[in-house]
GUTOR-147722 format. One record per residue: x, y, z of N, C-alpha, C in turn; residue number from 1; residue in one letter. Coordinates in pm, whole numbers, plus 50000, padded with zeros to 5 digits. Layout:
! residues N
+-------+-------+-------+-------+-------+-------+-------+-------+-------+-----+------+
:   n.x :   n.y :   n.z :  ca.x :  ca.y :  ca.z :   c.x :   c.y :   c.z : pos : code :
+-------+-------+-------+-------+-------+-------+-------+-------+-------+-----+------+
:     X :     Y :     Z :     X :     Y :     Z :     X :     Y :     Z : NUM :    A :
...
+-------+-------+-------+-------+-------+-------+-------+-------+-------+-----+------+
***
This chain:
! residues 149
+-------+-------+-------+-------+-------+-------+-------+-------+-------+-----+------+
:   n.x :   n.y :   n.z :  ca.x :  ca.y :  ca.z :   c.x :   c.y :   c.z : pos : code :
+-------+-------+-------+-------+-------+-------+-------+-------+-------+-----+------+
: 02305 : 66710 : 43097 : 02369 : 66810 : 43015 : 02390 : 66930 : 43104 :   1 :    M :
: 02509 : 66953 : 43143 : 02539 : 67060 : 43237 : 02619 : 67168 : 43165 :   2 :    I :
: 02574 : 67291 : 43173 : 02649 : 67404 : 43123 : 02690 : 67489 : 43241 :   3 :    G :
: 02797 : 67563 : 43227 : 02841 : 67643 : 43340 : 02763 : 67773 : 43351 :   4 :    T :
: 02717 : 67828 : 43240 : 02637 : 67949 : 43247 : 02537 : 67950 : 43134 :   5 :    Y :
: 02412 : 67962 : 43156 : 02354 : 67941 : 43287 : 02358 : 67792 : 43321 :   6 :    P :
: 02342 : 67757 : 43447 : 02344 : 67616 : 43485 : 02228 : 67547 : 43415 :   7 :    L :
: 02261 : 67462 : 43320 : 02159 : 67394 : 43241 : 02143 : 67253 : 43293 :   8 :    Q :
: 02021 : 67206 : 43295 : 02002 : 67066 : 43332 : 01884 : 67010 : 43254 :   9 :    F :
: 01882 : 66879 : 43245 : 01779 : 66810 : 43169 : 01671 : 66756 : 43262 :  10 :    V :
: 01714 : 66694 : 43370 : 01619 : 66631 : 43460 : 01677 : 66630 : 43602 :  11 :    I :
: 01591 : 66639 : 43699 : 01633 : 66628 : 43838 : 01630 : 66480 : 43876 :  12 :    H :
: 01735 : 66431 : 43937 : 01742 : 66290 : 43976 : 01785 : 66282 : 44122 :  13 :    A :
: 01722 : 66194 : 44194 : 01756 : 66172 : 44335 : 01868 : 66071 : 44345 :  14 :    E :
: 01987 : 66117 : 44374 : 02102 : 66028 : 44393 : 02201 : 66036 : 44279 :  15 :    G :
: 02329 : 66030 : 44316 : 02435 : 66040 : 44216 : 02435 : 65924 : 44117 :  16 :    Q :
: 02417 : 65802 : 44166 : 02421 : 65688 : 44074 : 02304 : 65694 : 43976 :  17 :    R :
: 02186 : 65732 : 44024 : 02071 : 65745 : 43935 : 02100 : 65850 : 43828 :  18 :    R :
: 02154 : 65965 : 43869 : 02186 : 66071 : 43773 : 02291 : 66024 : 43674 :  19 :    A :
: 02387 : 65947 : 43721 : 02493 : 65896 : 43635 : 02437 : 65800 : 43529 :  20 :    Q :
: 02348 : 65712 : 43570 : 02289 : 65618 : 43474 : 02209 : 65693 : 43369 :  21 :    I :
: 02130 : 65791 : 43412 : 02052 : 65870 : 43316 : 02146 : 65943 : 43219 :  22 :    I :
: 02255 : 66002 : 43271 : 02351 : 66071 : 43185 : 02412 : 65974 : 43083 :  23 :    A :
: 02446 : 65852 : 43127 : 02502 : 65753 : 43035 : 02401 : 65715 : 42927 :  24 :    R :
: 02276 : 65691 : 42967 : 02173 : 65653 : 42870 : 02148 : 65765 : 42769 :  25 :    L :
: 02143 : 65889 : 42815 : 02123 : 66001 : 42723 : 02243 : 66017 : 42631 :  26 :    L :
: 02364 : 65995 : 42685 : 02483 : 66001 : 42601 : 02484 : 65895 : 42492 :  27 :    G :
: 02428 : 65778 : 42522 : 02417 : 65672 : 42421 : 02317 : 65712 : 42313 :  28 :    E :
: 02209 : 65777 : 42354 : 02104 : 65818 : 42260 : 02145 : 65940 : 42178 :  29 :    R :
: 02220 : 66032 : 42240 : 02263 : 66155 : 42175 : 02415 : 66165 : 42186 :  30 :    F :
: 02489 : 66089 : 42104 : 02635 : 66078 : 42121 : 02713 : 66208 : 42097 :  31 :    P :
: 02656 : 66304 : 42030 : 02728 : 66429 : 42005 : 02714 : 66530 : 42118 :  32 :    Q :
: 02632 : 66498 : 42217 : 02609 : 66590 : 42329 : 02667 : 66530 : 42455 :  33 :    T :
: 02758 : 66601 : 42523 : 02813 : 66547 : 42648 : 02712 : 66563 : 42763 :  34 :    P :
: 02698 : 66459 : 42842 : 02609 : 66460 : 42957 : 02690 : 66422 : 43080 :  35 :    F :
: 02658 : 66483 : 43190 : 02719 : 66449 : 43318 : 02616 : 66480 : 43425 :  36 :    T :
: 02656 : 66481 : 43550 : 02563 : 66515 : 43656 : 02632 : 66609 : 43752 :  37 :    Y :
: 02552 : 66677 : 43827 : 02605 : 66772 : 43924 : 02513 : 66778 : 44044 :  38 :    R :
: 02573 : 66778 : 44161 : 02494 : 66792 : 44282 : 02453 : 66937 : 44298 :  39 :    E :
: 02337 : 66958 : 44353 : 02294 : 67094 : 44381 : 02148 : 67114 : 44355 :  40 :    G :
: 02108 : 67237 : 44368 : 01968 : 67274 : 44351 : 01944 : 67312 : 44206 :  41 :    I :
: 01832 : 67267 : 44152 : 01795 : 67305 : 44016 : 01773 : 67456 : 44011 :  42 :    D :
: 01821 : 67518 : 43904 : 01803 : 67661 : 43889 : 01713 : 67687 : 43769 :  43 :    T :
: 01585 : 67702 : 43793 : 01492 : 67728 : 43684 : 01444 : 67601 : 43617 :  44 :    G :
: 01373 : 67617 : 43508 : 01320 : 67500 : 43437 : 01431 : 67427 : 43360 :  45 :    P :
: 01410 : 67298 : 43330 : 01509 : 67225 : 43251 : 01536 : 67296 : 43118 :  46 :    P :
: 01660 : 67288 : 43072 : 01699 : 67355 : 42949 : 01761 : 67253 : 42854 :  47 :    F :
: 01687 : 67213 : 42755 : 01736 : 67121 : 42652 : 01629 : 67115 : 42544 :  48 :    A :
: 01664 : 67056 : 42429 : 01560 : 67045 : 42327 : 01460 : 66937 : 42367 :  49 :    N :
: 01347 : 66939 : 42304 : 01237 : 66849 : 42342 : 01270 : 66703 : 42335 :  50 :    G :
: 01352 : 66662 : 42237 : 01388 : 66521 : 42224 : 01467 : 66473 : 42346 :  51 :    F :
: 01558 : 66556 : 42392 : 01639 : 66519 : 42508 : 01553 : 66515 : 42633 :  52 :    I :
: 01468 : 66616 : 42652 : 01380 : 66619 : 42768 : 01287 : 66498 : 42770 :  53 :    L :
: 01230 : 66466 : 42654 : 01140 : 66351 : 42646 : 01214 : 66220 : 42674 :  54 :    D :
: 01335 : 66209 : 42622 : 01413 : 66087 : 42646 : 01446 : 66071 : 42794 :  55 :    S :
: 01487 : 66179 : 42858 : 01524 : 66173 : 43000 : 01406 : 66132 : 43087 :  56 :    A :
: 01287 : 66176 : 43050 : 01168 : 66147 : 43130 : 01093 : 66022 : 43084 :  57 :    A :
: 01146 : 65951 : 42985 : 01074 : 65838 : 42928 : 01064 : 65721 : 43025 :  58 :    S :
: 00965 : 65639 : 43002 : 00944 : 65518 : 43082 : 01063 : 65423 : 43064 :  59 :    V :
: 01116 : 65415 : 42944 : 01227 : 65325 : 42917 : 01350 : 65363 : 43000 :  60 :    A :
: 01382 : 65492 : 43005 : 01498 : 65537 : 43083 : 01474 : 65509 : 43231 :  61 :    V :
: 01354 : 65537 : 43279 : 01323 : 65509 : 43420 : 01336 : 65360 : 43451 :  62 :    R :
: 01285 : 65277 : 43362 : 01288 : 65132 : 43383 : 01432 : 65080 : 43384 :  63 :    R :
: 01512 : 65121 : 43288 : 01652 : 65076 : 43282 : 01728 : 65123 : 43406 :  64 :    I :
: 01704 : 65248 : 43446 : 01771 : 65303 : 43564 : 01736 : 65223 : 43688 :  65 :    T :
: 01607 : 65198 : 43709 : 01564 : 65122 : 43828 : 01621 : 64980 : 43826 :  66 :    E :
: 01621 : 64917 : 43709 : 01674 : 64781 : 43696 : 01822 : 64776 : 43735 :  67 :    T :
: 01900 : 64873 : 43685 : 02043 : 64875 : 43718 : 02066 : 64902 : 43866 :  68 :    E :
: 01992 : 64997 : 43924 : 02007 : 65028 : 44066 : 01972 : 64908 : 44153 :  69 :    L :
: 01863 : 64841 : 44119 : 01821 : 64724 : 44196 : 01920 : 64609 : 44182 :  70 :    Q :
: 01974 : 64590 : 44062 : 02071 : 64482 : 44040 : 02199 : 64507 : 44121 :  71 :    A :
: 02246 : 64632 : 44121 : 02368 : 64664 : 44198 : 02344 : 64649 : 44348 :  72 :    E :
: 02228 : 64694 : 44394 : 02196 : 64682 : 44537 : 02177 : 64536 : 44576 :  73 :    A :
: 02105 : 64461 : 44491 : 02079 : 64320 : 44518 : 02204 : 64235 : 44520 :  74 :    G :
: 02300 : 64269 : 44435 : 02425 : 64194 : 44429 : 02521 : 64235 : 44540 :  75 :    A :
: 02486 : 64344 : 44608 : 02572 : 64392 : 44715 : 02691 : 64473 : 44667 :  76 :    G :
: 02700 : 64500 : 44536 : 02813 : 64576 : 44484 : 02800 : 64726 : 44508 :  77 :    T :
: 02676 : 64775 : 44517 : 02656 : 64919 : 44536 : 02524 : 64946 : 44609 :  78 :    N :
: 02509 : 64901 : 44732 : 02381 : 64918 : 44801 : 02347 : 65063 : 44836 :  79 :    P :
: 02448 : 65152 : 44841 : 02422 : 65291 : 44878 : 02409 : 65385 : 44758 :  80 :    K :
: 02418 : 65332 : 44636 : 02399 : 65414 : 44516 : 02511 : 65513 : 44489 :  81 :    G :
: 02635 : 65472 : 44517 : 02751 : 65559 : 44489 : 02777 : 65566 : 44339 :  82 :    H :
: 02847 : 65671 : 44294 : 02884 : 65680 : 44152 : 02974 : 65562 : 44111 :  83 :    P :
: 02970 : 65531 : 43984 : 03049 : 65420 : 43931 : 03166 : 65476 : 43850 :  84 :    K :
: 03286 : 65435 : 43890 : 03408 : 65471 : 43819 : 03458 : 65346 : 43747 :  85 :    W :
: 03521 : 65365 : 43634 : 03581 : 65254 : 43561 : 03731 : 65274 : 43557 :  86 :    L :
: 03804 : 65176 : 43607 : 03949 : 65178 : 43603 : 03991 : 65089 : 43487 :  87 :    L :
: 04054 : 65150 : 43388 : 04103 : 65077 : 43271 : 04251 : 65051 : 43289 :  88 :    F :
: 04291 : 64927 : 43270 : 04432 : 64889 : 43280 : 04481 : 64850 : 43141 :  89 :    I :
: 04586 : 64917 : 43099 : 04646 : 64894 : 42967 : 04782 : 64829 : 42986 :  90 :    F :
: 04799 : 64711 : 42929 : 04923 : 64637 : 42944 : 05008 : 64652 : 42818 :  91 :    D :
: 05055 : 64776 : 42797 : 05135 : 64805 : 42678 : 05284 : 64804 : 42707 :  92 :    S :
: 05321 : 64796 : 42835 : 05461 : 64802 : 42873 : 05516 : 64944 : 42872 :  93 :    G :
: 05427 : 65044 : 42860 : 05472 : 65183 : 42854 : 05454 : 65255 : 42988 :  94 :    K :
: 05409 : 65182 : 43089 : 05390 : 65242 : 43221 : 05522 : 65251 : 43296 :  95 :    G :
: 05516 : 65293 : 43423 : 05638 : 65301 : 43504 : 05711 : 65168 : 43507 :  96 :    P :
: 05841 : 65174 : 43487 : 05927 : 65055 : 43488 : 05881 : 64949 : 43389 :  97 :    E :
: 05824 : 64992 : 43278 : 05780 : 64899 : 43173 : 05655 : 64822 : 43207 :  98 :    G :
: 05582 : 64867 : 43309 : 05460 : 64798 : 43351 : 05335 : 64854 : 43284 :  99 :    G :
: 05219 : 64818 : 43338 : 05092 : 64864 : 43280 : 05064 : 65010 : 43314 : 100 :    P :
: 04975 : 65068 : 43235 : 04924 : 65203 : 43259 : 04779 : 65191 : 43300 : 101 :    Q :
: 04725 : 65296 : 43363 : 04584 : 65293 : 43400 : 04521 : 65428 : 43376 : 102 :    M :
: 04390 : 65425 : 43359 : 04310 : 65544 : 43342 : 04178 : 65520 : 43413 : 103 :    S :
: 04126 : 65622 : 43482 : 04002 : 65607 : 43558 : 03907 : 65720 : 43521 : 104 :    C :
: 03782 : 65686 : 43494 : 03683 : 65788 : 43458 : 03544 : 65745 : 43505 : 105 :    C :
: 03453 : 65840 : 43508 : 03314 : 65810 : 43541 : 03252 : 65727 : 43429 : 106 :    L :
: 03164 : 65638 : 43466 : 03099 : 65552 : 43367 : 03021 : 65632 : 43264 : 107 :    E :
: 02968 : 65748 : 43302 : 02885 : 65826 : 43209 : 02967 : 65909 : 43112 : 108 :    C :
: 03100 : 65908 : 43122 : 03185 : 65983 : 43031 : 03205 : 65900 : 42904 : 109 :    D :
: 03103 : 65898 : 42822 : 03095 : 65808 : 42707 : 03211 : 65812 : 42612 : 110 :    G :
: 03259 : 65932 : 42575 : 03368 : 65941 : 42478 : 03495 : 65877 : 42532 : 111 :    N :
: 03529 : 65903 : 42656 : 03650 : 65846 : 42716 : 03635 : 65695 : 42731 : 112 :    V :
: 03519 : 65651 : 42777 : 03495 : 65507 : 42795 : 03509 : 65434 : 42662 : 113 :    V :
: 03452 : 65487 : 42557 : 03461 : 65422 : 42426 : 03604 : 65417 : 42374 : 114 :    E :
: 03680 : 65526 : 42391 : 03820 : 65525 : 42348 : 03901 : 65421 : 42426 : 115 :    R :
: 03876 : 65413 : 42556 : 03949 : 65315 : 42638 : 03913 : 65173 : 42597 : 116 :    C :
: 03785 : 65146 : 42575 : 03741 : 65011 : 42536 : 03797 : 64971 : 42400 : 117 :    K :
: 03821 : 65068 : 42313 : 03871 : 65039 : 42179 : 04023 : 65024 : 42173 : 118 :    A :
: 04093 : 65059 : 42280 : 04239 : 65052 : 42282 : 04284 : 64906 : 42276 : 119 :    D :
: 04370 : 64871 : 42181 : 04413 : 64730 : 42169 : 04496 : 64682 : 42288 : 120 :    P :
: 04550 : 64774 : 42368 : 04630 : 64734 : 42484 : 04547 : 64718 : 42611 : 121 :    D :
: 04415 : 64734 : 42601 : 04329 : 64721 : 42719 : 04336 : 64577 : 42770 : 122 :    L :
: 04377 : 64565 : 42896 : 04391 : 64432 : 42956 : 04275 : 64400 : 43050 : 123 :    A :
: 04219 : 64502 : 43116 : 04112 : 64476 : 43212 : 04040 : 64606 : 43245 : 124 :    D :
: 03916 : 64591 : 43288 : 03835 : 64704 : 43335 : 03782 : 64666 : 43473 : 125 :    T :
: 03803 : 64753 : 43570 : 03760 : 64728 : 43706 : 03659 : 64835 : 43746 : 126 :    I :
: 03543 : 64792 : 43797 : 03441 : 64884 : 43843 : 03469 : 64923 : 43988 : 127 :    E :
: 03458 : 65053 : 44016 : 03478 : 65104 : 44152 : 03357 : 65191 : 44185 : 128 :    I :
: 03290 : 65160 : 44296 : 03175 : 65239 : 44339 : 03216 : 65325 : 44457 : 129 :    F :
: 03195 : 65454 : 44447 : 03228 : 65545 : 44556 : 03268 : 65681 : 44503 : 130 :    G :
: 03328 : 65761 : 44590 : 03381 : 65889 : 44547 : 03505 : 65864 : 44462 : 131 :    N :
: 03559 : 65972 : 44404 : 03675 : 65954 : 44318 : 03783 : 65875 : 44390 : 132 :    Y :
: 03825 : 65764 : 44330 : 03930 : 65684 : 44394 : 04064 : 65757 : 44385 : 133 :    P :
: 04125 : 65778 : 44497 : 04253 : 65848 : 44501 : 04366 : 65760 : 44451 : 134 :    G :
: 04484 : 65820 : 44445 : 04602 : 65750 : 44395 : 04630 : 65622 : 44474 : 135 :    T :
: 04612 : 65629 : 44605 : 04637 : 65511 : 44688 : 04547 : 65394 : 44650 : 136 :    G :
: 04418 : 65421 : 44634 : 04326 : 65314 : 44597 : 04355 : 65261 : 44458 : 137 :    E :
: 04383 : 65350 : 44364 : 04412 : 65305 : 44227 : 04539 : 65221 : 44223 : 138 :    L :
: 04639 : 65262 : 44297 : 04764 : 65185 : 44303 : 04740 : 65048 : 44366 : 139 :    T :
: 04656 : 65042 : 44471 : 04623 : 64915 : 44534 : 04547 : 64824 : 44438 : 140 :    A :
: 04455 : 64882 : 44363 : 04379 : 64801 : 44265 : 04472 : 64746 : 44157 : 141 :    R :
: 04567 : 64829 : 44112 : 04662 : 64784 : 44012 : 04751 : 64672 : 44067 : 142 :    L :
: 04794 : 64687 : 44193 : 04876 : 64583 : 44255 : 04797 : 64452 : 44268 : 143 :    A :
: 04670 : 64462 : 44307 : 04586 : 64342 : 44317 : 04567 : 64279 : 44180 : 144 :    A :
: 04552 : 64361 : 44078 : 04536 : 64308 : 43943 : 04665 : 64237 : 43899 : 145 :    W :
: 04778 : 64297 : 43929 : 04906 : 64234 : 43894 : 04920 : 64098 : 43963 : 146 :    R :
: 04876 : 64092 : 44091 : 04884 : 63967 : 44166 : 04794 : 63860 : 44110 : 147 :    G :
: 04678 : 63901 : 44056 : 04582 : 63805 : 44000 : 04618 : 63768 : 43857 : 148 :    A :
: 04692 : 63853 : 43789 : 04723 : 63828 : 43647 : 04834 : 63727 : 43629 : 149 :    A :
+-------+-------+-------+-------+-------+-------+-------+-------+-------+-----+------+
***
């Protein structure tokens, strides 16, 4: 839970992917509160209500986070713990030249992810681990998807 003033945070996490998983889990538990992560130094004590603080520090959240990190590293999909982006491809024919459209967001952006998953034109979801994928990478992923489809 990040606020711009004052900088509010719930828990300190080592690594972007770890912070992202915790933000996603908290967003699932508290759907009306947006959670994200931010690199930097903690400024003061955590700022959130007790339920959120307890949830972030719970054994269950730690266990799920470690399980996901180990699974990604073990499978070789994300051994360095990079953030996870989701590329949604919509085959509605409303894209350029009547082709598909795409949207890319962080996995922890729960509201956007849920809207994309609920879209009846959703054709595929592609996981991308790393920094924000630029236009070139997204276009290449879409071309590869078109070739496989």
